[in-house]
C-alpha positions as CSV (number, residue, x, y, z in Angstrom):
1,M,-14.4,-61.2,-116.7
2,T,-17.4,-58.9,-117.4
3,T,-17.5,-58.1,-121.1
4,E,-20.7,-55.9,-120.9
5,T,-20.2,-52.2,-121.4
6,L,-22.2,-49.7,-119.4
7,A,-23.2,-46.2,-120.3
8,F,-22.9,-43.3,-117.8
9,D,-23.2,-39.5,-117.9
10,I,-20.5,-38.0,-115.7
11,C,-20.9,-34.5,-114.4
12,S,-18.0,-32.4,-115.5
13,Y,-17.3,-31.3,-111.9
14,N,-16.7,-34.9,-111.1
15,F,-14.9,-36.1,-114.2
16,E,-11.3,-35.5,-112.9
17,A,-12.0,-37.4,-109.7
18,F,-13.7,-40.2,-111.6
19,E,-10.7,-40.6,-113.9
20,K,-8.3,-40.6,-110.9
21,N,-10.3,-43.2,-109.0
22,L,-10.8,-45.5,-111.9
23,K,-7.1,-45.3,-112.8
24,K,-6.2,-46.2,-109.2
25,L,-8.7,-49.2,-109.3
26,A,-7.2,-50.4,-112.6
27,Q,-3.7,-50.3,-111.1
28,K,-4.8,-52.3,-108.1
29,A,-6.5,-54.8,-110.4
30,L,-3.3,-55.4,-112.4
31,K,-1.4,-55.8,-109.1
32,L,-3.9,-58.5,-108.0
33,G,-3.8,-60.2,-111.4
34,V,-7.4,-59.6,-112.5
35,A,-8.8,-57.8,-115.6
36,P,-8.8,-54.0,-115.0
37,P,-11.7,-51.6,-115.6
38,S,-11.5,-49.1,-118.5
39,F,-13.7,-46.4,-120.0
40,E,-14.1,-44.4,-123.2
41,A,-15.5,-40.9,-123.5
42,T,-18.1,-41.0,-126.3
43,G,-19.5,-37.5,-126.3
44,L,-20.5,-34.4,-124.4
45,K,-24.0,-33.0,-123.6
46,T,-25.4,-30.1,-121.7
47,V,-28.3,-30.4,-119.2
48,T,-30.4,-27.4,-118.1
49,S,-32.0,-27.4,-114.7
50,Y,-34.0,-24.6,-113.0
51,H,-33.5,-23.4,-109.4
52,P,-35.5,-20.9,-107.4
53,N,-33.8,-17.6,-106.8
54,D,-34.1,-14.9,-104.2
55,I,-36.9,-13.0,-106.0
56,G,-39.2,-16.0,-106.5
57,H,-38.3,-16.7,-110.1
58,F,-36.4,-19.8,-111.5
59,S,-32.9,-19.4,-112.8
60,P,-31.6,-21.8,-115.5
61,I,-28.4,-23.6,-114.6
62,K,-26.5,-25.4,-117.4
63,T,-24.3,-28.4,-116.5
64,L,-21.9,-30.2,-118.8
65,F,-21.8,-34.0,-118.8
66,Y,-19.3,-36.4,-120.3
67,E,-21.0,-39.5,-121.9
68,I,-18.8,-42.5,-121.3
69,S,-18.8,-46.2,-122.1
70,L,-17.5,-48.2,-119.1
71,S,-16.0,-51.8,-119.2
72,P,-16.1,-52.8,-115.5
73,G,-13.5,-55.6,-115.7
74,E,-13.3,-58.3,-112.9
75,A,-13.9,-58.0,-109.2
76,V,-10.8,-56.4,-107.8
77,K,-9.7,-58.9,-105.1
78,Y,-7.9,-62.1,-104.5
79,Q,-10.2,-65.1,-105.3
80,G,-11.3,-67.7,-102.8
81,W,-11.2,-65.6,-99.6
82,K,-14.0,-64.9,-97.1
83,F,-14.3,-62.7,-94.0
84,I,-14.6,-64.6,-90.8
85,G,-14.0,-62.2,-87.9
86,V,-12.4,-59.2,-86.2
87,L,-9.7,-58.9,-83.5
88,E,-10.0,-55.8,-81.4
89,A,-6.8,-55.1,-79.4
90,I,-7.3,-54.4,-75.7
91,E,-3.6,-54.4,-74.9
92,E,-0.6,-55.8,-76.7
93,G,-1.1,-59.4,-77.5
94,Q,-4.6,-59.7,-76.1
95,N,-7.7,-59.3,-78.3
96,I,-11.4,-59.4,-78.1
97,V,-12.6,-61.8,-80.8
98,K,-15.7,-61.2,-82.8
99,A,-16.5,-64.1,-85.1
100,V,-18.9,-64.0,-88.1
101,P,-22.0,-66.1,-87.1
102,G,-21.3,-69.7,-88.1
103,E,-17.5,-69.3,-88.3
104,E,-15.1,-70.7,-85.8
105,I,-11.9,-68.8,-85.0
106,P,-9.0,-70.7,-83.4
107,S,-8.3,-69.6,-79.8
108,S,-4.6,-68.8,-80.7
109,F,-5.8,-65.6,-82.3
110,R,-6.9,-64.2,-78.9
111,V,-3.3,-63.6,-78.0
112,V,-1.6,-62.4,-81.2
113,T,0.0,-59.0,-81.9
114,E,-1.5,-56.5,-84.3
115,Q,0.5,-57.7,-87.4
116,C,-0.7,-57.8,-91.0
117,D,0.1,-61.1,-92.7
118,H,-0.4,-59.4,-96.1
119,C,1.9,-56.3,-96.0
120,N,4.0,-57.9,-93.1
121,V,3.8,-54.6,-91.1
122,T,3.5,-54.9,-87.3
123,R,2.2,-51.8,-85.6
124,W,-0.4,-50.7,-83.2
125,R,-3.9,-51.2,-84.7
126,K,-7.2,-50.9,-82.9
127,A,-8.5,-53.8,-85.0
128,T,-7.3,-56.4,-87.4
129,Y,-9.4,-58.7,-89.6
130,L,-9.4,-62.4,-90.3
131,V,-10.0,-63.9,-93.7
132,Q,-10.0,-67.5,-94.7
133,H,-9.2,-69.2,-98.0
134,E,-11.1,-72.1,-99.5
135,N,-8.2,-74.3,-98.6
136,G,-8.6,-73.4,-94.8
137,D,-5.7,-71.0,-94.5
138,I,-6.4,-68.0,-92.3
139,K,-4.7,-64.6,-92.6
140,Q,-4.8,-61.6,-90.2
141,V,-4.8,-58.4,-92.1
142,G,-5.0,-54.7,-91.4
143,S,-7.8,-52.3,-92.5
144,S,-5.7,-51.0,-95.5
145,C,-5.2,-54.5,-96.9
146,I,-8.6,-56.1,-96.2
147,K,-10.0,-54.7,-99.5
148,D,-7.5,-56.9,-101.4
149,F,-9.3,-60.0,-100.0
150,L,-12.9,-58.8,-99.9
151,G,-13.0,-56.5,-102.9
152,H,-12.4,-52.9,-103.7
153,R,-15.2,-50.6,-104.9
154,D,-16.2,-51.7,-108.4
155,A,-15.9,-49.5,-111.4
156,Q,-19.7,-49.3,-111.8
157,A,-20.1,-47.9,-108.3
158,I,-17.3,-45.3,-109.0
159,A,-19.1,-44.2,-112.2
160,A,-22.5,-44.0,-110.4
161,Y,-21.1,-41.8,-107.7
162,A,-19.4,-39.5,-110.2
163,S,-22.6,-39.1,-112.2
164,L,-24.3,-37.3,-109.4
165,L,-24.7,-33.5,-109.6
166,I,-22.4,-33.0,-106.5
167,A,-18.6,-33.0,-106.0
168,F,-17.3,-36.5,-106.0
169,Y,-16.9,-37.9,-102.5
170,D,-14.4,-40.7,-102.1
171,G,-16.4,-43.2,-100.0
172,C,-17.2,-42.9,-96.3
173,D,-14.8,-41.4,-93.7
174,G,-14.4,-44.7,-92.0
175,R,-15.1,-43.5,-88.5
176,D,-16.0,-46.1,-86.0
177,D,-18.4,-45.7,-83.0
178,E,-15.5,-44.6,-80.8
179,E,-14.3,-41.9,-83.1
180,E,-17.8,-40.7,-83.6
181,Y,-18.0,-40.1,-79.8
182,C,-14.7,-38.2,-80.0
183,V,-16.4,-35.9,-82.5
184,R,-19.5,-35.4,-80.3
185,F,-17.7,-35.1,-77.0
186,G,-14.3,-33.7,-77.8
187,S,-10.9,-35.1,-79.0
188,G,-9.9,-35.9,-75.4
189,F,-12.6,-38.6,-75.2
190,C,-11.0,-42.0,-74.9
191,G,-13.3,-44.2,-72.8
192,L,-15.9,-44.5,-70.1
193,D,-15.3,-45.1,-66.5
194,I,-16.2,-48.8,-66.1
195,E,-17.7,-48.7,-62.6
196,A,-19.8,-45.6,-63.4
197,Y,-21.0,-47.1,-66.7
198,L,-21.9,-50.5,-65.1
199,C,-23.8,-48.7,-62.3
200,H,-25.9,-47.1,-65.1
201,V,-26.4,-50.6,-66.6
202,S,-27.5,-51.9,-63.2
203,A,-30.0,-49.0,-62.7
204,S,-31.4,-49.6,-66.2
205,I,-31.9,-53.3,-65.6
206,R,-33.6,-52.5,-62.3
207,E,-36.0,-50.2,-64.0
208,Y,-36.6,-52.0,-67.4
209,G,-35.0,-55.4,-67.2
210,W,-32.2,-56.6,-69.5
211,T,-32.4,-56.2,-73.2
212,S,-29.5,-57.2,-75.4
213,R,-28.5,-55.3,-78.6
214,G,-29.4,-58.4,-80.5
215,Q,-33.0,-58.2,-79.2
216,S,-33.4,-54.4,-79.8
217,Y,-30.4,-52.2,-80.7
218,E,-32.1,-48.9,-80.1
219,N,-33.8,-50.0,-76.8
220,S,-30.9,-52.1,-75.5
221,T,-29.7,-51.9,-72.0
222,A,-26.2,-51.0,-73.2
223,N,-27.4,-48.0,-75.2
224,D,-29.8,-46.8,-72.4
225,A,-26.8,-46.9,-70.0
226,L,-24.7,-44.9,-72.6
227,D,-27.4,-42.3,-72.7
228,R,-27.5,-42.2,-68.9
229,Y,-23.7,-41.9,-68.7
230,F,-23.5,-38.9,-71.1
231,R,-26.5,-37.2,-69.4
232,L,-25.4,-37.7,-65.8
233,G,-21.8,-39.0,-66.0
234,D,-19.9,-40.2,-63.0
235,Y,-22.1,-38.4,-60.4
236,D,-22.7,-38.8,-56.7
237,P,-26.1,-40.4,-56.5
238,K,-26.7,-38.8,-53.1
239,V,-26.6,-35.2,-54.3
240,S,-27.6,-35.4,-58.0
241,K,-31.0,-34.4,-59.2
242,N,-33.1,-36.9,-61.0
243,E,-33.4,-35.6,-64.6
244,G,-36.0,-38.2,-65.7
245,V,-33.4,-41.0,-65.4
246,A,-33.3,-43.5,-62.6
247,L,-30.2,-42.8,-60.4
248,W,-28.1,-45.7,-59.4
249,S,-28.3,-46.8,-55.8
250,E,-25.8,-48.2,-53.2
251,K,-27.1,-51.7,-54.2
252,D,-26.1,-51.0,-57.8
253,T,-22.6,-50.0,-56.7
254,L,-22.2,-53.1,-54.5
255,L,-23.5,-55.3,-57.4
256,V,-21.0,-53.8,-59.8
257,K,-18.0,-54.3,-57.4
258,K,-19.0,-57.9,-56.9
259,A,-19.5,-58.5,-60.7
260,L,-16.1,-56.9,-61.5
261,A,-14.3,-59.0,-58.8
262,W,-16.0,-62.1,-60.1
263,I,-15.0,-61.5,-63.8
264,N,-11.4,-60.5,-62.8
265,D,-11.1,-63.8,-60.8
266,K,-12.3,-65.6,-64.0
267,K,-9.5,-63.9,-66.0
268,E,-6.8,-64.7,-63.5
269,K,-7.8,-68.4,-63.2
270,G,-8.6,-68.9,-66.9
271,S,-6.7,-68.4,-70.2
272,H,-7.4,-68.0,-73.9
273,D,-7.4,-71.8,-74.2
274,T,-9.7,-72.6,-71.3
275,L,-12.3,-69.8,-71.5
276,N,-15.0,-69.8,-74.2
277,E,-15.0,-66.9,-76.7
278,Y,-17.7,-64.9,-74.9
279,M,-16.1,-65.2,-71.5
280,W,-12.6,-64.3,-72.9
281,N,-14.0,-61.2,-74.6
282,L,-15.9,-60.2,-71.4
283,C,-12.8,-60.7,-69.3
284,L,-10.8,-58.3,-71.6
285,A,-13.6,-55.7,-71.8
286,A,-13.7,-55.6,-68.0
287,S,-10.0,-55.7,-67.4
288,K,-9.3,-51.9,-67.6
289,D,-10.5,-48.9,-65.6
290,E,-12.1,-47.5,-68.8
291,V,-14.1,-49.1,-71.6
292,R,-14.2,-48.1,-75.3
293,V,-17.7,-47.3,-76.6
294,Q,-17.6,-50.1,-79.1
295,H,-17.1,-52.6,-76.2
296,T,-20.0,-51.3,-74.1
297,G,-22.4,-54.0,-75.5
298,I,-20.4,-56.9,-74.2
299,L,-19.4,-55.1,-71.0
300,A,-23.1,-54.4,-70.2
301,S,-23.8,-58.1,-70.3
302,L,-21.6,-58.6,-67.3
303,I,-24.3,-57.7,-64.8
304,S,-26.9,-60.2,-66.2
305,T,-24.2,-62.9,-66.6
306,Y,-23.0,-62.4,-63.0
307,T,-26.6,-62.3,-61.5
308,R,-27.3,-65.6,-63.4
309,E,-24.2,-67.1,-61.8
310,E,-25.4,-65.8,-58.4
311,E,-28.8,-67.6,-59.1
312,R,-27.0,-70.8,-59.9
313,I,-24.9,-70.6,-56.7
314,L,-27.9,-69.9,-54.5
315,K,-29.8,-72.8,-56.1
316,R,-26.8,-75.1,-55.5
317,E,-26.5,-74.0,-51.9
318,L,-30.2,-74.7,-51.2
319,E,-30.1,-78.0,-53.1
320,T,-27.1,-79.1,-51.0
321,K,-28.7,-77.9,-47.8
322,N,-32.0,-79.6,-48.4
323,A,-30.9,-82.5,-50.7
324,V,-34.5,-82.8,-52.1
325,P,-36.0,-81.4,-55.3
326,S,-38.4,-78.5,-55.3
327,E,-42.0,-79.4,-54.5
328,Y,-45.3,-77.5,-54.9
329,F,-46.2,-75.2,-52.1
330,G,-49.6,-74.7,-50.5
331,E,-53.1,-74.9,-51.8
332,I,-54.4,-73.1,-54.9
333,K,-56.4,-69.9,-54.1
334,T,-55.0,-69.8,-50.6
335,R,-53.2,-66.8,-49.3
336,Y,-49.9,-67.1,-47.4
337,D,-47.2,-65.1,-45.6
338,L,-43.9,-65.9,-47.2
339,V,-40.2,-65.0,-46.9
340,L,-38.5,-65.5,-50.3
341,S,-35.2,-64.8,-52.0
342,C,-35.5,-63.2,-55.4
343,I,-33.0,-65.1,-57.6
344,N,-33.9,-63.7,-61.0
345,V,-35.9,-60.9,-62.6
346,H,-36.7,-60.8,-66.3
347,C,-38.7,-57.9,-67.8
348,Y,-40.5,-57.7,-71.2
349,E,-42.6,-55.1,-72.9
350,T,-46.3,-55.6,-73.6
351,A,-49.1,-53.3,-74.9
352,W,-49.9,-52.4,-71.3
353,G,-46.4,-51.6,-70.2
354,T,-43.5,-53.6,-68.6
355,T,-44.1,-56.9,-67.0
356,A,-41.5,-58.4,-64.6
357,I,-41.2,-62.1,-64.1
358,H,-39.8,-62.7,-60.6
359,N,-38.3,-66.1,-59.7
360,F,-38.0,-66.9,-56.0
361,L,-36.7,-69.6,-53.7
362,D,-37.6,-70.1,-50.0
363,E,-35.2,-71.5,-47.5
364,K,-36.3,-75.1,-48.4
365,G,-35.5,-74.6,-52.1
366,T,-39.2,-74.4,-53.2
367,S,-39.5,-72.5,-56.5
368,F,-42.0,-69.6,-56.8
369,V,-42.9,-67.3,-59.8
370,W,-44.6,-64.0,-59.7
371,F,-45.7,-61.9,-62.7
372,S,-45.9,-58.2,-61.9
373,S,-46.7,-55.1,-63.9
374,S,-46.6,-52.7,-61.0
375,K,-43.4,-53.5,-59.1
376,I,-39.9,-54.7,-60.0
377,L,-37.9,-56.2,-57.1
378,D,-34.1,-56.4,-56.8
379,Q,-32.5,-59.6,-57.9
380,G,-30.4,-61.1,-55.1
381,S,-32.5,-59.5,-52.3
382,S,-34.9,-61.3,-49.9
383,Y,-38.5,-60.2,-49.2
384,S,-41.3,-60.8,-46.8
385,L,-44.6,-60.7,-48.7
386,K,-48.2,-61.9,-48.7
387,G,-49.3,-63.8,-51.8
388,T,-52.0,-66.1,-53.2
389,V,-51.1,-69.4,-54.8
390,K,-52.5,-69.1,-58.4
391,K,-51.5,-72.5,-59.8
392,H,-48.9,-75.2,-59.8
393,Q,-46.8,-75.8,-62.9
394,E,-43.7,-77.4,-64.3
395,Y,-41.0,-75.5,-66.1
396,N,-38.0,-77.3,-67.7
397,G,-38.9,-80.3,-65.6
398,A,-38.9,-78.4,-62.2
399,K,-42.0,-77.8,-60.1
400,Q,-43.0,-74.2,-59.6
401,T,-45.6,-72.4,-57.5
402,V,-47.1,-69.4,-59.3
403,L,-48.1,-66.5,-57.0
404,T,-50.6,-63.7,-57.7
405,R,-51.8,-60.6,-55.8
406,C,-48.5,-60.2,-53.9
407,S,-48.7,-57.3,-51.3
408,K,-47.1,-56.1,-48.1
409,I,-43.7,-56.5,-49.7
410,N,-40.8,-55.6,-47.5
411,E,-37.1,-56.3,-48.0
412,V,-35.5,-58.4,-45.3
413,E,-32.0,-59.4,-44.5
414,R,-31.0,-62.4,-46.6
415,K,-30.1,-65.5,-44.6
416,E,-26.9,-67.1,-45.6
417,S,-26.7,-70.9,-45.9
418,S,-24.8,-72.5,-43.1
């Protein structure tokens, strides 16, 4: 228990709200079995401030303050509990799981209903929260009950708010990202069309490469696609005007359809026990016709995850066909005409703009790399080109031929492995 007393000056406008909130906190403390906060009014004082008026003079404004002595009491929460993750309900009995880094959540929580183990009320909730005791017990609780485990606002914070020269505001409004979009775009807003959103994701990756929210939240692919979606919407790319944003192409549409078919097949063949947490969450985010704004981050990763899988499949096909490891190609500083399949494109920003790293394979499975700051090719497409062998190198134990000065680049029909 905190025995120290703290002094605050509470604006008279806020004193009634301060009393009400501190009383509510004290009642909650007694209910949880911890020492409650208390205060004592020790005096009154008047503070004069000066504010400019309409004629350029300063008008004195007098404000009454209560001087109080505050005993904060103990932290208002159950002892020994920590927060370990969030369950976001996609449909009844199926949840996207978001674990705190370093914490492991049992797979059984992926398929639980939206009950609260604290108040024992089962009802529809967009999200429930997981807390774990020191003894290993895990509880699933609702948003109204989570404060009992993680802590309510302390008395010192309530007093600090109330000492401001504004009307007391009882905390934040608690709106999440999705509700914020409802405010911005109307109460009828409930989700984004999945195919349209993913087409914007594909167009963004084609133009700038993939950037996760972990790498850069503001410049992430998911957020860029959101901006494109709300600027251009579910438009017909054949007739829309380009408003400074790259329009999606028929290739993007085809890629999105393939990616959705792939992830839905994963969901049908897998389960909450066999899929890892990321794949389970991705399967659920892609399982509906619409996606919530708060799930756009994981949904956007579908395109890069699927294209990496395509890359692995193509590599396996070529390895099976040739049954020999990749070797170096050609002589250094010699120029060649080549037909290559682009299996991966990774972009990164430099002081001179965007650089794209292209990974290619030829029909024999030979690995090529090309660094380009002037052109970004489409992953999964095949090209005829003229390039110079710059050097031979090894990457992760595999031999690669690095190309430079690539030109006369034309897309060609990809040859399927027989």
